[in-house]
Structures are given as C-alpha cells and as structure tokens.
Chimera marker file (.cmm) of the C-alpha trace (Angstrom):
<marker_set name="trace">
<marker id="1" x="104.541" y="36.804" z="87.238" r="1" g="1" b="0" radius="0.5"/>
<marker id="2" x="102.445" y="35.355" z="90.033" r="1" g="1" b="0" radius="0.5"/>
<marker id="3" x="100.698" y="38.140" z="91.893" r="1" g="1" b="0" radius="0.5"/>
<marker id="4" x="99.496" y="37.496" z="95.454" r="1" g="1" b="0" radius="0.5"/>
<marker id="5" x="96.397" y="39.458" z="96.472" r="1" g="1" b="0" radius="0.5"/>
<marker id="6" x="95.317" y="40.311" z="100.008" r="1" g="1" b="0" radius="0.5"/>
<marker id="7" x="92.758" y="42.715" z="101.372" r="1" g="1" b="0" radius="0.5"/>
<marker id="8" x="90.809" y="43.624" z="104.473" r="1" g="1" b="0" radius="0.5"/>
<marker id="9" x="93.291" y="42.359" z="107.040" r="1" g="1" b="0" radius="0.5"/>
<marker id="10" x="91.597" y="44.376" z="109.807" r="1" g="1" b="0" radius="0.5"/>
<marker id="11" x="94.478" y="44.140" z="112.291" r="1" g="1" b="0" radius="0.5"/>
<marker id="12" x="94.398" y="40.314" z="112.308" r="1" g="1" b="0" radius="0.5"/>
<marker id="13" x="98.115" y="39.488" z="112.336" r="1" g="1" b="0" radius="0.5"/>
<marker id="14" x="97.600" y="35.717" z="112.634" r="1" g="1" b="0" radius="0.5"/>
<marker id="15" x="95.361" y="35.664" z="109.559" r="1" g="1" b="0" radius="0.5"/>
<marker id="16" x="97.833" y="37.817" z="107.632" r="1" g="1" b="0" radius="0.5"/>
<marker id="17" x="100.686" y="35.491" z="108.549" r="1" g="1" b="0" radius="0.5"/>
<marker id="18" x="98.660" y="32.465" z="107.341" r="1" g="1" b="0" radius="0.5"/>
<marker id="19" x="97.795" y="34.243" z="104.075" r="1" g="1" b="0" radius="0.5"/>
<marker id="20" x="101.415" y="35.222" z="103.433" r="1" g="1" b="0" radius="0.5"/>
<marker id="21" x="102.529" y="31.640" z="104.064" r="1" g="1" b="0" radius="0.5"/>
<marker id="22" x="99.949" y="30.351" z="101.561" r="1" g="1" b="0" radius="0.5"/>
<marker id="23" x="101.049" y="32.902" z="98.958" r="1" g="1" b="0" radius="0.5"/>
<marker id="24" x="104.701" y="32.008" z="99.493" r="1" g="1" b="0" radius="0.5"/>
<marker id="25" x="103.967" y="28.262" z="99.089" r="1" g="1" b="0" radius="0.5"/>
<marker id="26" x="102.044" y="29.048" z="95.883" r="1" g="1" b="0" radius="0.5"/>
<marker id="27" x="105.008" y="30.955" z="94.492" r="1" g="1" b="0" radius="0.5"/>
<marker id="28" x="103.778" y="34.557" z="94.560" r="1" g="1" b="0" radius="0.5"/>
<marker id="29" x="106.448" y="36.804" z="93.091" r="1" g="1" b="0" radius="0.5"/>
<marker id="30" x="104.848" y="39.920" z="94.541" r="1" g="1" b="0" radius="0.5"/>
<marker id="31" x="102.047" y="40.602" z="97.055" r="1" g="1" b="0" radius="0.5"/>
<marker id="32" x="99.763" y="43.630" z="97.030" r="1" g="1" b="0" radius="0.5"/>
<marker id="33" x="97.136" y="44.766" z="99.545" r="1" g="1" b="0" radius="0.5"/>
<marker id="34" x="93.845" y="46.495" z="98.767" r="1" g="1" b="0" radius="0.5"/>
<marker id="35" x="93.523" y="48.265" z="102.088" r="1" g="1" b="0" radius="0.5"/>
<marker id="36" x="91.773" y="48.055" z="105.439" r="1" g="1" b="0" radius="0.5"/>
<marker id="37" x="94.927" y="46.934" z="107.179" r="1" g="1" b="0" radius="0.5"/>
<marker id="38" x="93.770" y="48.158" z="110.612" r="1" g="1" b="0" radius="0.5"/>
<marker id="39" x="90.708" y="48.417" z="112.868" r="1" g="1" b="0" radius="0.5"/>
<marker id="40" x="88.460" y="45.669" z="114.257" r="1" g="1" b="0" radius="0.5"/>
<marker id="41" x="91.350" y="43.480" z="115.435" r="1" g="1" b="0" radius="0.5"/>
<marker id="42" x="94.007" y="44.129" z="118.066" r="1" g="1" b="0" radius="0.5"/>
<marker id="43" x="97.211" y="43.942" z="116.014" r="1" g="1" b="0" radius="0.5"/>
<marker id="44" x="97.182" y="47.093" z="113.856" r="1" g="1" b="0" radius="0.5"/>
<marker id="45" x="100.799" y="48.058" z="114.531" r="1" g="1" b="0" radius="0.5"/>
<marker id="46" x="101.985" y="44.475" z="113.997" r="1" g="1" b="0" radius="0.5"/>
<marker id="47" x="100.020" y="44.102" z="110.736" r="1" g="1" b="0" radius="0.5"/>
<marker id="48" x="101.479" y="47.325" z="109.343" r="1" g="1" b="0" radius="0.5"/>
<marker id="49" x="104.983" y="46.240" z="110.379" r="1" g="1" b="0" radius="0.5"/>
<marker id="50" x="104.455" y="42.886" z="108.609" r="1" g="1" b="0" radius="0.5"/>
<marker id="51" x="103.234" y="44.602" z="105.442" r="1" g="1" b="0" radius="0.5"/>
<marker id="52" x="106.209" y="46.964" z="105.512" r="1" g="1" b="0" radius="0.5"/>
<marker id="53" x="108.618" y="44.117" z="106.276" r="1" g="1" b="0" radius="0.5"/>
<marker id="54" x="107.372" y="42.089" z="103.310" r="1" g="1" b="0" radius="0.5"/>
<marker id="55" x="107.486" y="45.214" z="101.083" r="1" g="1" b="0" radius="0.5"/>
<marker id="56" x="103.818" y="44.839" z="100.158" r="1" g="1" b="0" radius="0.5"/>
<marker id="57" x="102.380" y="47.708" z="98.115" r="1" g="1" b="0" radius="0.5"/>
<marker id="58" x="99.096" y="48.808" z="99.691" r="1" g="1" b="0" radius="0.5"/>
<marker id="59" x="96.305" y="51.262" z="99.068" r="1" g="1" b="0" radius="0.5"/>
<marker id="60" x="94.187" y="53.110" z="101.610" r="1" g="1" b="0" radius="0.5"/>
<marker id="61" x="90.922" y="51.571" z="102.740" r="1" g="1" b="0" radius="0.5"/>
<marker id="62" x="88.072" y="53.254" z="104.560" r="1" g="1" b="0" radius="0.5"/>
<marker id="63" x="89.183" y="51.745" z="107.894" r="1" g="1" b="0" radius="0.5"/>
<marker id="64" x="92.729" y="52.990" z="107.310" r="1" g="1" b="0" radius="0.5"/>
<marker id="65" x="91.304" y="56.500" z="106.820" r="1" g="1" b="0" radius="0.5"/>
<marker id="66" x="89.059" y="56.195" z="109.889" r="1" g="1" b="0" radius="0.5"/>
<marker id="67" x="91.837" y="54.967" z="112.157" r="1" g="1" b="0" radius="0.5"/>
<marker id="68" x="94.288" y="57.683" z="111.120" r="1" g="1" b="0" radius="0.5"/>
<marker id="69" x="91.614" y="60.368" z="111.540" r="1" g="1" b="0" radius="0.5"/>
<marker id="70" x="90.625" y="59.035" z="114.978" r="1" g="1" b="0" radius="0.5"/>
<marker id="71" x="94.226" y="59.116" z="116.135" r="1" g="1" b="0" radius="0.5"/>
<marker id="72" x="94.837" y="62.648" z="114.837" r="1" g="1" b="0" radius="0.5"/>
<marker id="73" x="91.515" y="64.393" z="115.481" r="1" g="1" b="0" radius="0.5"/>
<marker id="74" x="89.996" y="62.467" z="118.358" r="1" g="1" b="0" radius="0.5"/>
<marker id="75" x="93.177" y="61.631" z="120.239" r="1" g="1" b="0" radius="0.5"/>
<marker id="76" x="92.724" y="57.851" z="120.019" r="1" g="1" b="0" radius="0.5"/>
<marker id="77" x="95.885" y="56.020" z="121.054" r="1" g="1" b="0" radius="0.5"/>
<marker id="78" x="95.244" y="52.627" z="119.452" r="1" g="1" b="0" radius="0.5"/>
<marker id="79" x="98.144" y="52.894" z="117.000" r="1" g="1" b="0" radius="0.5"/>
<marker id="80" x="101.772" y="53.990" z="117.114" r="1" g="1" b="0" radius="0.5"/>
<marker id="81" x="102.691" y="57.303" z="115.511" r="1" g="1" b="0" radius="0.5"/>
<marker id="82" x="104.687" y="55.492" z="112.819" r="1" g="1" b="0" radius="0.5"/>
<marker id="83" x="101.632" y="53.393" z="111.929" r="1" g="1" b="0" radius="0.5"/>
<marker id="84" x="99.402" y="56.471" z="111.706" r="1" g="1" b="0" radius="0.5"/>
<marker id="85" x="101.949" y="58.228" z="109.464" r="1" g="1" b="0" radius="0.5"/>
<marker id="86" x="102.101" y="55.150" z="107.198" r="1" g="1" b="0" radius="0.5"/>
<marker id="87" x="98.293" y="55.001" z="106.968" r="1" g="1" b="0" radius="0.5"/>
<marker id="88" x="98.107" y="58.691" z="106.092" r="1" g="1" b="0" radius="0.5"/>
<marker id="89" x="100.661" y="58.240" z="103.315" r="1" g="1" b="0" radius="0.5"/>
<marker id="90" x="98.791" y="55.395" z="101.608" r="1" g="1" b="0" radius="0.5"/>
<marker id="91" x="97.515" y="56.340" z="98.153" r="1" g="1" b="0" radius="0.5"/>
<marker id="92" x="93.875" y="55.840" z="97.211" r="1" g="1" b="0" radius="0.5"/>
<marker id="93" x="94.965" y="53.771" z="94.221" r="1" g="1" b="0" radius="0.5"/>
<marker id="94" x="98.121" y="52.469" z="92.580" r="1" g="1" b="0" radius="0.5"/>
<marker id="95" x="98.834" y="51.656" z="88.956" r="1" g="1" b="0" radius="0.5"/>
<marker id="96" x="101.393" y="49.227" z="87.550" r="1" g="1" b="0" radius="0.5"/>
<marker id="97" x="102.342" y="47.602" z="84.296" r="1" g="1" b="0" radius="0.5"/>
<marker id="98" x="103.489" y="44.039" z="84.832" r="1" g="1" b="0" radius="0.5"/>
<marker id="99" x="104.400" y="41.817" z="81.899" r="1" g="1" b="0" radius="0.5"/>
<marker id="100" x="102.373" y="44.054" z="79.604" r="1" g="1" b="0" radius="0.5"/>
<marker id="101" x="99.259" y="43.989" z="81.814" r="1" g="1" b="0" radius="0.5"/>
<marker id="102" x="98.029" y="47.360" z="83.098" r="1" g="1" b="0" radius="0.5"/>
<marker id="103" x="96.937" y="46.867" z="86.715" r="1" g="1" b="0" radius="0.5"/>
<marker id="104" x="95.165" y="49.223" z="89.104" r="1" g="1" b="0" radius="0.5"/>
<marker id="105" x="94.743" y="48.602" z="92.837" r="1" g="1" b="0" radius="0.5"/>
<marker id="106" x="91.966" y="50.316" z="94.809" r="1" g="1" b="0" radius="0.5"/>
<marker id="107" x="89.895" y="49.565" z="97.870" r="1" g="1" b="0" radius="0.5"/>
<marker id="108" x="86.175" y="50.046" z="97.224" r="1" g="1" b="0" radius="0.5"/>
<marker id="109" x="86.379" y="51.574" z="93.759" r="1" g="1" b="0" radius="0.5"/>
<marker id="110" x="88.974" y="53.702" z="91.941" r="1" g="1" b="0" radius="0.5"/>
<marker id="111" x="87.023" y="56.872" z="92.758" r="1" g="1" b="0" radius="0.5"/>
<marker id="112" x="85.668" y="56.047" z="96.273" r="1" g="1" b="0" radius="0.5"/>
<marker id="113" x="87.252" y="53.932" z="98.998" r="1" g="1" b="0" radius="0.5"/>
<marker id="114" x="83.878" y="53.171" z="100.563" r="1" g="1" b="0" radius="0.5"/>
<marker id="115" x="81.926" y="52.034" z="97.481" r="1" g="1" b="0" radius="0.5"/>
<marker id="116" x="80.814" y="48.394" z="97.476" r="1" g="1" b="0" radius="0.5"/>
<marker id="117" x="81.147" y="46.518" z="94.179" r="1" g="1" b="0" radius="0.5"/>
<marker id="118" x="79.418" y="43.130" z="94.084" r="1" g="1" b="0" radius="0.5"/>
<marker id="119" x="79.266" y="40.944" z="90.964" r="1" g="1" b="0" radius="0.5"/>
<marker id="120" x="75.478" y="40.626" z="91.164" r="1" g="1" b="0" radius="0.5"/>
<marker id="121" x="75.006" y="44.392" z="91.253" r="1" g="1" b="0" radius="0.5"/>
<marker id="122" x="77.520" y="46.675" z="89.560" r="1" g="1" b="0" radius="0.5"/>
<marker id="123" x="76.369" y="50.330" z="89.797" r="1" g="1" b="0" radius="0.5"/>
<marker id="124" x="75.961" y="52.198" z="86.509" r="1" g="1" b="0" radius="0.5"/>
<marker id="125" x="78.186" y="55.055" z="87.719" r="1" g="1" b="0" radius="0.5"/>
<marker id="126" x="80.934" y="52.512" z="88.419" r="1" g="1" b="0" radius="0.5"/>
<marker id="127" x="80.581" y="51.028" z="84.915" r="1" g="1" b="0" radius="0.5"/>
<marker id="128" x="80.834" y="54.518" z="83.422" r="1" g="1" b="0" radius="0.5"/>
<marker id="129" x="83.843" y="55.423" z="85.552" r="1" g="1" b="0" radius="0.5"/>
<marker id="130" x="85.846" y="52.275" z="84.756" r="1" g="1" b="0" radius="0.5"/>
<marker id="131" x="85.330" y="52.767" z="81.002" r="1" g="1" b="0" radius="0.5"/>
<marker id="132" x="87.661" y="55.756" z="81.357" r="1" g="1" b="0" radius="0.5"/>
<marker id="133" x="90.402" y="53.718" z="83.018" r="1" g="1" b="0" radius="0.5"/>
<marker id="134" x="93.328" y="52.620" z="80.939" r="1" g="1" b="0" radius="0.5"/>
<marker id="135" x="93.821" y="49.314" z="82.728" r="1" g="1" b="0" radius="0.5"/>
<marker id="136" x="93.368" y="45.636" z="81.961" r="1" g="1" b="0" radius="0.5"/>
<marker id="137" x="92.997" y="44.426" z="85.554" r="1" g="1" b="0" radius="0.5"/>
<marker id="138" x="91.314" y="46.248" z="88.427" r="1" g="1" b="0" radius="0.5"/>
<marker id="139" x="91.912" y="44.730" z="91.874" r="1" g="1" b="0" radius="0.5"/>
<marker id="140" x="89.513" y="45.789" z="94.637" r="1" g="1" b="0" radius="0.5"/>
<marker id="141" x="88.776" y="44.937" z="98.268" r="1" g="1" b="0" radius="0.5"/>
<marker id="142" x="86.178" y="46.260" z="100.724" r="1" g="1" b="0" radius="0.5"/>
<marker id="143" x="83.342" y="43.721" z="100.332" r="1" g="1" b="0" radius="0.5"/>
<marker id="144" x="85.151" y="40.805" z="102.026" r="1" g="1" b="0" radius="0.5"/>
<marker id="145" x="83.796" y="38.627" z="99.203" r="1" g="1" b="0" radius="0.5"/>
<marker id="146" x="85.980" y="37.086" z="96.489" r="1" g="1" b="0" radius="0.5"/>
<marker id="147" x="85.024" y="38.190" z="92.995" r="1" g="1" b="0" radius="0.5"/>
<marker id="148" x="86.189" y="37.644" z="89.428" r="1" g="1" b="0" radius="0.5"/>
<marker id="149" x="84.173" y="39.757" z="87.003" r="1" g="1" b="0" radius="0.5"/>
<marker id="150" x="84.482" y="40.917" z="83.401" r="1" g="1" b="0" radius="0.5"/>
<marker id="151" x="83.207" y="44.245" z="82.083" r="1" g="1" b="0" radius="0.5"/>
<marker id="152" x="84.119" y="44.083" z="78.431" r="1" g="1" b="0" radius="0.5"/>
<marker id="153" x="87.897" y="43.679" z="78.237" r="1" g="1" b="0" radius="0.5"/>
<marker id="154" x="88.370" y="44.798" z="81.871" r="1" g="1" b="0" radius="0.5"/>
<marker id="155" x="88.835" y="42.083" z="84.476" r="1" g="1" b="0" radius="0.5"/>
<marker id="156" x="87.847" y="43.042" z="88.033" r="1" g="1" b="0" radius="0.5"/>
<marker id="157" x="88.921" y="40.830" z="90.925" r="1" g="1" b="0" radius="0.5"/>
<marker id="158" x="88.589" y="40.943" z="94.686" r="1" g="1" b="0" radius="0.5"/>
<marker id="159" x="90.539" y="38.451" z="96.833" r="1" g="1" b="0" radius="0.5"/>
<marker id="160" x="88.053" y="38.691" z="99.710" r="1" g="1" b="0" radius="0.5"/>
<marker id="161" x="89.098" y="39.260" z="103.294" r="1" g="1" b="0" radius="0.5"/>
<marker id="162" x="92.172" y="37.914" z="105.058" r="1" g="1" b="0" radius="0.5"/>
<marker id="163" x="90.637" y="38.700" z="108.465" r="1" g="1" b="0" radius="0.5"/>
<marker id="164" x="88.561" y="36.362" z="110.531" r="1" g="1" b="0" radius="0.5"/>
<marker id="165" x="86.754" y="39.051" z="112.495" r="1" g="1" b="0" radius="0.5"/>
<marker id="166" x="83.273" y="38.782" z="110.946" r="1" g="1" b="0" radius="0.5"/>
<marker id="167" x="81.076" y="35.986" z="109.686" r="1" g="1" b="0" radius="0.5"/>
<marker id="168" x="81.231" y="37.322" z="106.126" r="1" g="1" b="0" radius="0.5"/>
<marker id="169" x="85.046" y="37.232" z="106.020" r="1" g="1" b="0" radius="0.5"/>
<marker id="170" x="86.451" y="34.934" z="103.403" r="1" g="1" b="0" radius="0.5"/>
<link id1="1" id2="2" r="1" g="1" b="0" radius="0.2"/>
<link id1="2" id2="3" r="1" g="1" b="0" radius="0.2"/>
<link id1="3" id2="4" r="1" g="1" b="0" radius="0.2"/>
<link id1="4" id2="5" r="1" g="1" b="0" radius="0.2"/>
<link id1="5" id2="6" r="1" g="1" b="0" radius="0.2"/>
<link id1="6" id2="7" r="1" g="1" b="0" radius="0.2"/>
<link id1="7" id2="8" r="1" g="1" b="0" radius="0.2"/>
<link id1="8" id2="9" r="1" g="1" b="0" radius="0.2"/>
<link id1="9" id2="10" r="1" g="1" b="0" radius="0.2"/>
<link id1="10" id2="11" r="1" g="1" b="0" radius="0.2"/>
<link id1="11" id2="12" r="1" g="1" b="0" radius="0.2"/>
<link id1="12" id2="13" r="1" g="1" b="0" radius="0.2"/>
<link id1="13" id2="14" r="1" g="1" b="0" radius="0.2"/>
<link id1="14" id2="15" r="1" g="1" b="0" radius="0.2"/>
<link id1="15" id2="16" r="1" g="1" b="0" radius="0.2"/>
<link id1="16" id2="17" r="1" g="1" b="0" radius="0.2"/>
<link id1="17" id2="18" r="1" g="1" b="0" radius="0.2"/>
<link id1="18" id2="19" r="1" g="1" b="0" radius="0.2"/>
<link id1="19" id2="20" r="1" g="1" b="0" radius="0.2"/>
<link id1="20" id2="21" r="1" g="1" b="0" radius="0.2"/>
<link id1="21" id2="22" r="1" g="1" b="0" radius="0.2"/>
<link id1="22" id2="23" r="1" g="1" b="0" radius="0.2"/>
<link id1="23" id2="24" r="1" g="1" b="0" radius="0.2"/>
<link id1="24" id2="25" r="1" g="1" b="0" radius="0.2"/>
<link id1="25" id2="26" r="1" g="1" b="0" radius="0.2"/>
<link id1="26" id2="27" r="1" g="1" b="0" radius="0.2"/>
<link id1="27" id2="28" r="1" g="1" b="0" radius="0.2"/>
<link id1="28" id2="29" r="1" g="1" b="0" radius="0.2"/>
<link id1="29" id2="30" r="1" g="1" b="0" radius="0.2"/>
<link id1="30" id2="31" r="1" g="1" b="0" radius="0.2"/>
<link id1="31" id2="32" r="1" g="1" b="0" radius="0.2"/>
<link id1="32" id2="33" r="1" g="1" b="0" radius="0.2"/>
<link id1="33" id2="34" r="1" g="1" b="0" radius="0.2"/>
<link id1="34" id2="35" r="1" g="1" b="0" radius="0.2"/>
<link id1="35" id2="36" r="1" g="1" b="0" radius="0.2"/>
<link id1="36" id2="37" r="1" g="1" b="0" radius="0.2"/>
<link id1="37" id2="38" r="1" g="1" b="0" radius="0.2"/>
<link id1="38" id2="39" r="1" g="1" b="0" radius="0.2"/>
<link id1="39" id2="40" r="1" g="1" b="0" radius="0.2"/>
<link id1="40" id2="41" r="1" g="1" b="0" radius="0.2"/>
<link id1="41" id2="42" r="1" g="1" b="0" radius="0.2"/>
<link id1="42" id2="43" r="1" g="1" b="0" radius="0.2"/>
<link id1="43" id2="44" r="1" g="1" b="0" radius="0.2"/>
<link id1="44" id2="45" r="1" g="1" b="0" radius="0.2"/>
<link id1="45" id2="46" r="1" g="1" b="0" radius="0.2"/>
<link id1="46" id2="47" r="1" g="1" b="0" radius="0.2"/>
<link id1="47" id2="48" r="1" g="1" b="0" radius="0.2"/>
<link id1="48" id2="49" r="1" g="1" b="0" radius="0.2"/>
<link id1="49" id2="50" r="1" g="1" b="0" radius="0.2"/>
<link id1="50" id2="51" r="1" g="1" b="0" radius="0.2"/>
<link id1="51" id2="52" r="1" g="1" b="0" radius="0.2"/>
<link id1="52" id2="53" r="1" g="1" b="0" radius="0.2"/>
<link id1="53" id2="54" r="1" g="1" b="0" radius="0.2"/>
<link id1="54" id2="55" r="1" g="1" b="0" radius="0.2"/>
<link id1="55" id2="56" r="1" g="1" b="0" radius="0.2"/>
<link id1="56" id2="57" r="1" g="1" b="0" radius="0.2"/>
<link id1="57" id2="58" r="1" g="1" b="0" radius="0.2"/>
<link id1="58" id2="59" r="1" g="1" b="0" radius="0.2"/>
<link id1="59" id2="60" r="1" g="1" b="0" radius="0.2"/>
<link id1="60" id2="61" r="1" g="1" b="0" radius="0.2"/>
<link id1="61" id2="62" r="1" g="1" b="0" radius="0.2"/>
<link id1="62" id2="63" r="1" g="1" b="0" radius="0.2"/>
<link id1="63" id2="64" r="1" g="1" b="0" radius="0.2"/>
<link id1="64" id2="65" r="1" g="1" b="0" radius="0.2"/>
<link id1="65" id2="66" r="1" g="1" b="0" radius="0.2"/>
<link id1="66" id2="67" r="1" g="1" b="0" radius="0.2"/>
<link id1="67" id2="68" r="1" g="1" b="0" radius="0.2"/>
<link id1="68" id2="69" r="1" g="1" b="0" radius="0.2"/>
<link id1="69" id2="70" r="1" g="1" b="0" radius="0.2"/>
<link id1="70" id2="71" r="1" g="1" b="0" radius="0.2"/>
<link id1="71" id2="72" r="1" g="1" b="0" radius="0.2"/>
<link id1="72" id2="73" r="1" g="1" b="0" radius="0.2"/>
<link id1="73" id2="74" r="1" g="1" b="0" radius="0.2"/>
<link id1="74" id2="75" r="1" g="1" b="0" radius="0.2"/>
<link id1="75" id2="76" r="1" g="1" b="0" radius="0.2"/>
<link id1="76" id2="77" r="1" g="1" b="0" radius="0.2"/>
<link id1="77" id2="78" r="1" g="1" b="0" radius="0.2"/>
<link id1="78" id2="79" r="1" g="1" b="0" radius="0.2"/>
<link id1="79" id2="80" r="1" g="1" b="0" radius="0.2"/>
<link id1="80" id2="81" r="1" g="1" b="0" radius="0.2"/>
<link id1="81" id2="82" r="1" g="1" b="0" radius="0.2"/>
<link id1="82" id2="83" r="1" g="1" b="0" radius="0.2"/>
<link id1="83" id2="84" r="1" g="1" b="0" radius="0.2"/>
<link id1="84" id2="85" r="1" g="1" b="0" radius="0.2"/>
<link id1="85" id2="86" r="1" g="1" b="0" radius="0.2"/>
<link id1="86" id2="87" r="1" g="1" b="0" radius="0.2"/>
<link id1="87" id2="88" r="1" g="1" b="0" radius="0.2"/>
<link id1="88" id2="89" r="1" g="1" b="0" radius="0.2"/>
<link id1="89" id2="90" r="1" g="1" b="0" radius="0.2"/>
<link id1="90" id2="91" r="1" g="1" b="0" radius="0.2"/>
<link id1="91" id2="92" r="1" g="1" b="0" radius="0.2"/>
<link id1="92" id2="93" r="1" g="1" b="0" radius="0.2"/>
<link id1="93" id2="94" r="1" g="1" b="0" radius="0.2"/>
<link id1="94" id2="95" r="1" g="1" b="0" radius="0.2"/>
<link id1="95" id2="96" r="1" g="1" b="0" radius="0.2"/>
<link id1="96" id2="97" r="1" g="1" b="0" radius="0.2"/>
<link id1="97" id2="98" r="1" g="1" b="0" radius="0.2"/>
<link id1="98" id2="99" r="1" g="1" b="0" radius="0.2"/>
<link id1="99" id2="100" r="1" g="1" b="0" radius="0.2"/>
<link id1="100" id2="101" r="1" g="1" b="0" radius="0.2"/>
<link id1="101" id2="102" r="1" g="1" b="0" radius="0.2"/>
<link id1="102" id2="103" r="1" g="1" b="0" radius="0.2"/>
<link id1="103" id2="104" r="1" g="1" b="0" radius="0.2"/>
<link id1="104" id2="105" r="1" g="1" b="0" radius="0.2"/>
<link id1="105" id2="106" r="1" g="1" b="0" radius="0.2"/>
<link id1="106" id2="107" r="1" g="1" b="0" radius="0.2"/>
<link id1="107" id2="108" r="1" g="1" b="0" radius="0.2"/>
<link id1="108" id2="109" r="1" g="1" b="0" radius="0.2"/>
<link id1="109" id2="110" r="1" g="1" b="0" radius="0.2"/>
<link id1="110" id2="111" r="1" g="1" b="0" radius="0.2"/>
<link id1="111" id2="112" r="1" g="1" b="0" radius="0.2"/>
<link id1="112" id2="113" r="1" g="1" b="0" radius="0.2"/>
<link id1="113" id2="114" r="1" g="1" b="0" radius="0.2"/>
<link id1="114" id2="115" r="1" g="1" b="0" radius="0.2"/>
<link id1="115" id2="116" r="1" g="1" b="0" radius="0.2"/>
<link id1="116" id2="117" r="1" g="1" b="0" radius="0.2"/>
<link id1="117" id2="118" r="1" g="1" b="0" radius="0.2"/>
<link id1="118" id2="119" r="1" g="1" b="0" radius="0.2"/>
<link id1="119" id2="120" r="1" g="1" b="0" radius="0.2"/>
<link id1="120" id2="121" r="1" g="1" b="0" radius="0.2"/>
<link id1="121" id2="122" r="1" g="1" b="0" radius="0.2"/>
<link id1="122" id2="123" r="1" g="1" b="0" radius="0.2"/>
<link id1="123" id2="124" r="1" g="1" b="0" radius="0.2"/>
<link id1="124" id2="125" r="1" g="1" b="0" radius="0.2"/>
<link id1="125" id2="126" r="1" g="1" b="0" radius="0.2"/>
<link id1="126" id2="127" r="1" g="1" b="0" radius="0.2"/>
<link id1="127" id2="128" r="1" g="1" b="0" radius="0.2"/>
<link id1="128" id2="129" r="1" g="1" b="0" radius="0.2"/>
<link id1="129" id2="130" r="1" g="1" b="0" radius="0.2"/>
<link id1="130" id2="131" r="1" g="1" b="0" radius="0.2"/>
<link id1="131" id2="132" r="1" g="1" b="0" radius="0.2"/>
<link id1="132" id2="133" r="1" g="1" b="0" radius="0.2"/>
<link id1="133" id2="134" r="1" g="1" b="0" radius="0.2"/>
<link id1="134" id2="135" r="1" g="1" b="0" radius="0.2"/>
<link id1="135" id2="136" r="1" g="1" b="0" radius="0.2"/>
<link id1="136" id2="137" r="1" g="1" b="0" radius="0.2"/>
<link id1="137" id2="138" r="1" g="1" b="0" radius="0.2"/>
<link id1="138" id2="139" r="1" g="1" b="0" radius="0.2"/>
<link id1="139" id2="140" r="1" g="1" b="0" radius="0.2"/>
<link id1="140" id2="141" r="1" g="1" b="0" radius="0.2"/>
<link id1="141" id2="142" r="1" g="1" b="0" radius="0.2"/>
<link id1="142" id2="143" r="1" g="1" b="0" radius="0.2"/>
<link id1="143" id2="144" r="1" g="1" b="0" radius="0.2"/>
<link id1="144" id2="145" r="1" g="1" b="0" radius="0.2"/>
<link id1="145" id2="146" r="1" g="1" b="0" radius="0.2"/>
<link id1="146" id2="147" r="1" g="1" b="0" radius="0.2"/>
<link id1="147" id2="148" r="1" g="1" b="0" radius="0.2"/>
<link id1="148" id2="149" r="1" g="1" b="0" radius="0.2"/>
<link id1="149" id2="150" r="1" g="1" b="0" radius="0.2"/>
<link id1="150" id2="151" r="1" g="1" b="0" radius="0.2"/>
<link id1="151" id2="152" r="1" g="1" b="0" radius="0.2"/>
<link id1="152" id2="153" r="1" g="1" b="0" radius="0.2"/>
<link id1="153" id2="154" r="1" g="1" b="0" radius="0.2"/>
<link id1="154" id2="155" r="1" g="1" b="0" radius="0.2"/>
<link id1="155" id2="156" r="1" g="1" b="0" radius="0.2"/>
<link id1="156" id2="157" r="1" g="1" b="0" radius="0.2"/>
<link id1="157" id2="158" r="1" g="1" b="0" radius="0.2"/>
<link id1="158" id2="159" r="1" g="1" b="0" radius="0.2"/>
<link id1="159" id2="160" r="1" g="1" b="0" radius="0.2"/>
<link id1="160" id2="161" r="1" g="1" b="0" radius="0.2"/>
<link id1="161" id2="162" r="1" g="1" b="0" radius="0.2"/>
<link id1="162" id2="163" r="1" g="1" b="0" radius="0.2"/>
<link id1="163" id2="164" r="1" g="1" b="0" radius="0.2"/>
<link id1="164" id2="165" r="1" g="1" b="0" radius="0.2"/>
<link id1="165" id2="166" r="1" g="1" b="0" radius="0.2"/>
<link id1="166" id2="167" r="1" g="1" b="0" radius="0.2"/>
<link id1="167" id2="168" r="1" g="1" b="0" radius="0.2"/>
<link id1="168" id2="169" r="1" g="1" b="0" radius="0.2"/>
<link id1="169" id2="170" r="1" g="1" b="0" radius="0.2"/>
</marker_set>
C-alpha cells in the first residue's frame, strides 16, 4: 500500500490540489490528513469539500479547533455550517492496521494537538507517552517541517505543510 500524507493545508485549496495531483501521479492508494485544514488562507470551505470529496481521513488540528470554536462561541462567519460541523466531528487521533502495520494519525502529538515535535528536540514526556502506544508508525503534523524519526521500533513521520502561507511551510 502506498500511503499519501498531507498536513497543515491551512485553507490553501490551490496547494491542496497540487499535493493531491502529486500523490495521484505517485500512485497513492490512500491519502490521510494530519489536521489544520482551515484558517490562515481563504478557502476553508473549499478545502474541506475537497478532503471530503477525495474521502481523505483526517484528524483535528489546533487551527481546526480554533476555527470551529470561533464560529460557535464568537459568532465568526468565515466558514459554512457544514464545514464547522465537520471540523467539530474530527477525532483527535485515528488508528489503522494496514498490511500488518499499526498506524496512528495525530496532529501535534497523540495526547495534545498543539504540542510541537521536532527531530532535534523530542520532549521526555512525549517519549514516555509514545512508549505506551501500540503502533509501528506515528504520523504527525503541526510543525510544518518534514520529519522521519525513529524512537526504538517506532517510526515517527511528518509530511510537512501543504500550505504556502508562511515562510516555514514545506
């Protein structure tokens, strides 16, 4: 199975479309998204519709949480009701078993959507927490930086950011 990874789209529909085209050309059998589908860009509703249309499994990122909260509690009208409902329904993490590989998807970390995990500095509490996971592959987002890291038998990857909204986007 060829798994396509995307994260941190940040309402950039053009960048998402380019990424999906690349993944299709490379033969991805399935695409998953590690959150932050909305905010920063102008195409939140369109991005969510594209993710739904391509049947991409996604997890909730900190910007997904913020946008849904702003629409509900602060009366922001940036997103359609259907988009807000979809954001609210996103799980914090997802687990799969594909071809014998146990995979977990999360945004910042399995226990906190807003925790930054960088390969040059992996917090001790994160190392302790992932020891308890029964997974072989942990796929994260949030940092906008690609990463491929090993902690013992656990492989941790981050595809980086699809968006082109900040200088650190990958």
